[in-house]
N, C-alpha and C positions, 0 to 999 in steps of 0.2 A: 924373272918377271918381265925384264925388258924384251928378251927374246920371245916370250909368249905374246906380249903386246904386238911385236912386229909381225909375228905369225898371223895373229887375228886380223891385223890391218891388211896384210897381203891377201888373206882369204876374203875379206870384205870387198877388196877391189877385184878379185878374180872374176866375178860375173861379167865384168866389162867385155870380156872376150866372147861370152856365150849369151848373156841376157841383153847387153847393150848392143845395138846395131850400128852400122856404119853411119858416120855423120851425114853423108849424102842422103841416105834413106830416111834418117830422122827429119831432115829439113823438108823433105817432100811430104811427110805426113803431118807436120806440125800444124798446117792450116786446116787439116781435115779431122781433127779429134772429134770423136762422136761420143755423146753421153746419154745414158738412159738412167731413169730414177727408180729406185726400189725402196720398199719399206721392209726393214727387218722386223719380224713379229715381236721381238723383245720390246720394241718401242711402245706397244700397246698390250703387253702381256698382263699387266696388273688389272686390266679391266675384266679379266677372266672370261674372255670370249672364246667360243669354239674356233677351230681352224676354219670352218666354213664361214663364220661371221667375220674373221680377220681378212679372209680373201675378199669378201664384199666391201669391207671398209677400205681396203687397199685400192680396189677398182673404183669405188665412188670418189675417192680422193684424188684420182688422176695419175696414179703411178703407172709406170710401164711394167713393173714386176714386183714380186714378193720374195723375200728371203726367209726360208722356213727353218725350223729346228727339228731335228729328228725325233725328239720327244713328243712334239706335236703330231707328227705323222704317226708315231706309235699309238698315241691316244686315239687318233682318228680311226685307225685300223681296229683297235680294241673295242671301239664303239659298234663294230659290225659293218663298217663301210669298207670299201676296197680302194686299191690304187687306181683302178679304172674310173671309179666315181670321183676320186680326187682330181685326176687328170681332166675329166669332163667339167668339173666345177671351175677349174682354172681357165679352161678354154671358153666356157660360157661367160666368165667374168672379163675375158679379153686381156688377161695378164699372164706373164710368164713366171714360172718358178726359176729364178735366176741362180740360186745357190741354196745350200742347206748347211746348217751348223750341226756337226756331230762331235763325239768325244771318244773316238777309237784310240786305243793305246799303241798305235803302230810304231811310234818312235821310242818306246820304252826300252831301256837297256836289258831288262829281264827278258830272256828268250821266250818264256811262256806267255808273259803279258804282251809282248810284241806280236807273237803268233795269233793270240786271241784278238788283238787289235786289227790285224790284217784281215782276219775272218769277218770281224764285225763290219769294217768299212767296206769290204767287198759286198756284203749283204746289203748295206745301205746304198752303195752305188747302184746296184741292180734295182732297188726300189725307186730310187730317184730317176733313173733312166726311164722307168716305166711310166712316170708322170711327166716326162719331157724335161726334167731338170738335168742339165749337163755339167753341173759343178757341185763339189762338196768341199767345205773348209777342212783343212788338215792341220790342226794345231798339234803341239807337242805334248799333249796330255799323257801322263804316265812316265815321262822322262824325268831323270834326276840329274842334279849337278855332280860332275861336269858332263855335258853332252859332247861326245866325240863327233865333230862336224863331218869328218870323213865317213864314219859309219852311218850317220843320219842321212848323208847324201845318197849312200847306197840304198838305204831303206826308202827314201823318197823316189829314187829311180824305180824301185819295185812297185811303189804305189802308183806311179805314172803308167806303168805297164798294165796294172789293174784297171786304171781309168780308161785306157784305150780298149781294153777287153770288154768293159761294161758299158762304155759310152757316157761316163760321168767322171770328169777330171778333177783331181785333188788340187786345191789352192793352198799353198803352204802359208800357214798363219803363225804369227808370234804374238805373245801377250806381254805387255809392258811390266806387269807385276808378277810374272811367273819366272823365278830365278833361272831355271834350266834353259829357257829359250825366250828371251825378252827383247832382243835387239834386232834391228833391221840388218845389221852387219852379219849376224848369225844366219838369218834367213837367206841373205844373198850368198853366203858361203855354201850353205846346204844346197841351194838351187844350182849353184855352179858345179858342186861335186856330183850332182845327179847327171850332169852333162846330157841333158835331154831337151829337145826343142819345145816340148810341151810344158816345161817347168813354168809355174805361175806363182806369184806372190799375192797375198791378201793383206795389204796394209790397212791401218786404222789410225785416224787422227789421235784418239785418246792413247792408244798403245805406243805410238811414236813418241808422244809426250811422256807418258808414264815410265817408259823404259829408258828415257833420256837418249833416244836415237836421234832426236831432232828431225828436221824436215829436208835438209839439203841432200841427204843420201838418196832421196827419191830421184834426184837429177841424174844419178848413175844408171837408171833403169830405162830400157827401151819400152815404148808404150805397149807393145804386145805382151809383155811379161806381167802386166797387171790388167786383169779383166774385171775384177770386183774391188771396190774401195769403200771401206766403211767410213761414213761421214758423221761427224758429231763435233763437239767443242768441249772445252774445259774451262772452269772459272779460275780466278786468281785468289780465291778466298782461303785456299789451303796449300801447304807445301806440296810439291810434286809427289813425294813418296807417301803422303797421307791421302792422296786422292784415290777413290774407288770408282767402280763402274757406275754406282748410283749417283755420282756427282756429274756425270756427263750432262751437257745441255745442248739445246738446239744449235746448229751451225750459225755463227754470228752473235750468239748470246754470251760467248766466252772470250778468251784472249788468244786462241790459236791463230796462227798466221794464214788464215784460209784464203785470202786473196793471193798470197804467194804460192800456196799449195795448188790452187786452181790454175794459176799460170803454168806451174810445173807440169801438171797433168795434161793441160791443153798442148803444151809444147812437145811432150814426149810422143804424141800421136797415139793411134789405136783406138778401138772401141772399148768403152768402159761402162760398167754399171756402178752408179753411186748409190750406196745403200745406207739409209738412215738407221743407225743402231744406237739406241738409247736404253737406259735402265733406270730412268729417273722416277722415283716414287711420286713426285709432285705431278708428273704427267700422267701417271697411272690413275690418279684421282680425278682426271678430267674425262670428258667425252672423247671416245676413241676417234671419231670422225674429225673432231676439232684438232686433236693432236696430230693426226696423220696429215691433214690439209695444211696445217701450220708448218709442219716439218718439211713438206714439199716446197712451200714458198720460201722457207729459210734456205734450203739447198739451192734453189734456182737463182737466188740473188747473186751467187758466185759463179754459176755455170751456164747461165742463159743470157 
């Protein structure tokens, strides 16, 4: 057990050579960190709006971009509309599709499931590139305990090649309540194993808390390795292991060390999209415009 812990610790630190940049470069960019604000459509999902309506809410509320879910794009296409019309709606609204959430099983240990996952995400990457979206979340859906971090790194490297081919790059994501892949340290190791300059991580306040990663590990990461960051907060009304997505609250309404996280993100440099991702039923019962506008104000108190 001790040797295993030591191995995982060494793997978690390994990205310092590939993801973390030189100290000199870091100090040059720390003054110029650039932030944009996005609305993840999960935040207003309960209002049962169409994708077109969610785009309008996002634009009216003053966001720079929107973070889509592939299931919403599928429903949009099934209604008879096209990727070209979706791209035009985004352009007319003046917002960017900054990222999309999909569930391809690319990291699955089962060969057939992994193959199917790669085929699915390549299709999704091509669809997203067609609407001007250059990123897609790449969680470890389909993986089982234990995940071989070396093998996962090789698969992520293949995924990055697909990203360059299609024009939509995979952002490696971990989920705090997902046993196979729940820790920032695992994501750091897989990104390092990929040994690719385009490797990117997609952290989330809730997942950093829920998986007990903590927030100091973010300080190991060079700013360019994070392009999208999910912003939210968590209450202290339940133990960590009992909290679920539905318990997420607006930034600043919980107990997350958001001032510290904001300082870390500002210090690491690089351009970042801060995306508000909530699944709170109490917000779904409210007017979507009110929820979106309030969320933007709550985010900006830490980053403007």
